[in-house]
C-alpha positions in Angstrom: 106.7 76.0 90.6 103.6 75.8 92.8 101.4 75.8 89.7 103.5 72.8 88.3 103.0 70.8 91.5 99.2 71.5 91.6 99.1 70.5 87.9 101.0 67.2 88.7 98.6 66.4 91.5 95.5 66.8 89.4 97.0 64.7 86.5 97.7 62.1 89.3 94.0 61.9 90.5 92.4 58.6 88.9 90.0 59.3 86.1 87.2 57.4 87.9 87.2 60.2 90.6 87.0 63.0 88.1 84.5 61.1 85.9 82.3 58.6 87.8 81.7 55.3 86.1 78.3 55.4 84.0 75.9 52.5 83.6 76.5 50.6 80.4 72.9 50.0 79.9 71.2 53.4 80.8 74.0 55.9 81.2 73.2 56.9 84.7 75.8 57.0 87.3 76.8 53.4 88.3 78.7 54.1 91.5 81.0 52.0 93.3 83.1 51.3 90.0 80.1 49.0 88.9 79.3 48.5 85.2 75.4 48.9 85.9 73.5 51.0 88.0 71.2 49.7 91.0 68.3 49.9 88.7 69.8 47.9 85.7 71.3 45.4 88.0 67.8 44.7 89.2 66.4 44.2 85.6 69.0 41.3 85.0 67.1 38.2 84.4 68.9 35.4 86.1 68.8 31.9 84.8 68.3 28.6 86.9 71.4 26.9 87.8 70.8 24.0 85.5 72.4 22.9 82.2 70.2 23.1 79.3 71.4 21.4 76.1 71.5 23.2 72.8 71.9 21.2 69.6 72.5 18.4 72.0 75.5 20.2 73.6 75.4 20.6 77.4 75.2 24.6 77.8 74.8 27.1 80.5 74.7 30.8 81.0 73.8 32.9 84.2 71.7 35.5 82.6 69.3 36.1 79.8 70.5 38.0 76.7 68.3 41.1 77.0 68.4 44.5 78.4 71.3 45.3 80.7 73.1 42.0 80.0 73.0 42.7 76.3 74.5 46.0 76.9 77.5 44.4 79.0 78.0 41.8 76.2 78.1 44.6 73.4 80.5 46.6 75.6 83.0 43.9 75.7 82.4 42.7 72.1 82.1 45.8 70.1 83.3 48.8 72.2 86.7 47.5 73.4 85.6 47.4 77.0 87.9 44.4 78.0 87.6 45.3 81.8 84.0 44.0 81.5 85.3 40.5 81.2 86.0 40.1 84.9 82.5 41.2 85.9 81.0 38.7 83.4 83.3 36.0 84.5 82.5 36.6 88.2 78.7 35.9 87.3 79.6 32.8 85.4 81.8 31.3 88.2 79.5 32.2 91.1 76.3 30.7 89.6 77.7 27.6 87.7 76.0 24.3 88.2 78.1 21.9 90.4 80.7 19.9 88.3 80.4 22.3 85.1 83.4 24.2 85.5 86.0 21.2 85.3 88.5 20.5 82.8 90.1 23.1 80.5 88.5 26.4 79.2 88.5 26.6 75.3 87.6 29.9 73.9 85.4 30.0 71.0 87.6 31.6 68.3 86.9 34.6 66.0 87.7 34.3 62.4 91.0 36.1 61.2 88.9 38.8 59.6 86.9 39.6 62.7 90.1 39.5 64.8 91.7 42.2 62.6 88.5 44.4 63.0 88.3 44.3 66.7 91.9 43.7 67.7 91.2 41.2 70.2 89.1 37.9 70.7 86.4 38.6 73.5 85.9 34.9 74.2 89.7 34.7 74.8 89.6 37.6 77.0 86.6 36.2 78.9 88.1 32.8 79.1 91.1 34.3 80.7 89.1 36.2 83.4 87.3 32.9 84.2 90.6 31.1 84.7 91.5 33.9 87.1 88.5 32.9 89.0 88.4 29.2 88.8 92.0 28.3 88.5 91.1 26.2 85.3 93.7 26.2 82.4 92.9 28.1 79.2 93.5 25.9 76.0 93.1 28.4 73.2 93.6 25.7 70.6 90.6 26.3 68.1 91.1 28.2 64.9 88.4 29.5 62.6 88.7 30.1 58.8 86.4 32.0 56.8 84.2 35.0 57.6 80.8 34.2 58.8 78.1 36.8 58.1 77.0 38.9 60.9 74.3 37.4 63.0 72.8 40.5 64.6 69.3 41.4 63.7 68.8 37.9 61.9 65.9 35.6 62.7 66.6 32.2 64.2 66.3 30.4 60.8 68.7 32.7 59.1 71.3 32.2 61.8 71.0 28.5 61.9 71.4 28.5 57.9 74.6 31.0 58.3 77.8 28.9 58.1 79.8 29.4 61.3 83.0 29.1 59.3 85.4 26.2 59.3 86.6 25.4 63.0 89.6 23.2 63.6 91.8 22.2 66.6 95.5 22.6 66.7 96.8 19.6 68.6 95.1 17.1 70.9 92.0 18.4 72.7 91.6 18.6 76.5 89.9 15.3 77.6 87.1 17.4 79.2 86.8 20.7 77.2 84.7 23.6 78.4 83.9 25.9 75.5 83.7 29.7 76.6 81.9 32.3 74.6 80.1 35.6 75.4 76.7 34.6 74.5 74.7 31.7 73.4 72.3 32.3 70.4 71.5 29.4 68.1 74.3 27.1 69.2 75.6 26.5 65.5 79.1 28.0 66.3 79.3 26.1 69.5 78.3 22.8 67.8 81.0 23.3 65.2 83.6 23.9 67.9 82.4 20.8 69.8 82.7 18.8 66.7 86.3 19.8 66.2 87.2 19.3 69.9 85.7 15.8 69.8 87.5 15.0 66.3 90.8 16.2 68.2 90.2 13.6 71.0 87.9 15.3 73.6 85.7 12.8 75.5 83.4 15.3 76.9 82.4 18.8 75.8 80.2 21.4 77.5 79.6 25.1 76.9 79.4 28.2 79.1 78.6 31.7 78.4 77.6 35.0 80.2 74.3 35.4 78.5 71.9 33.0 76.4 69.2 34.2 74.2 65.7 33.5 75.9 64.1 30.3 74.8 67.3 28.8 73.3 
């Protein structure tokens, strides 16, 4: 009987106490329930709090897509770590330029094939976390047909030439639409989404993400 009680108590101990969280970038102990260790947090390259257009679309992200930031994005995107979305959204909400986060959050959609592969849409998860911090509504109204080729390890020219798939809006778009994605690379997909929103009635479209490829 006593042994059963001890076993029950052990099972009730949070897993984080038995196995401390590890840094998503270097694998060292992160501490404090964080996703990055102190050293990797210091290696994040923070962006200026200014909007920089990409393909004529106003866009902003708080960090450069490299090193630790890349590890966090890949954790959310490919390793099922949806819990990272809140940490990414916190950085986006805290550093966003004045007036940028106004309107409705519109997540950049995955193709149906990618959604079946991953089981969830990381941009939609991120938009939900950002909504919790900003109070903005989420309008998951874009849909994407076709299966775009994988963009990882491709050069800029190849990425721009890669069709982002057909994007369309279901119903009228919010007057001010804030596109939400995990990372900004060439901007081709964002541009396709913005075009669909404008066609559906959006008067103003901007884009936010957690990370942005340096120089883009």
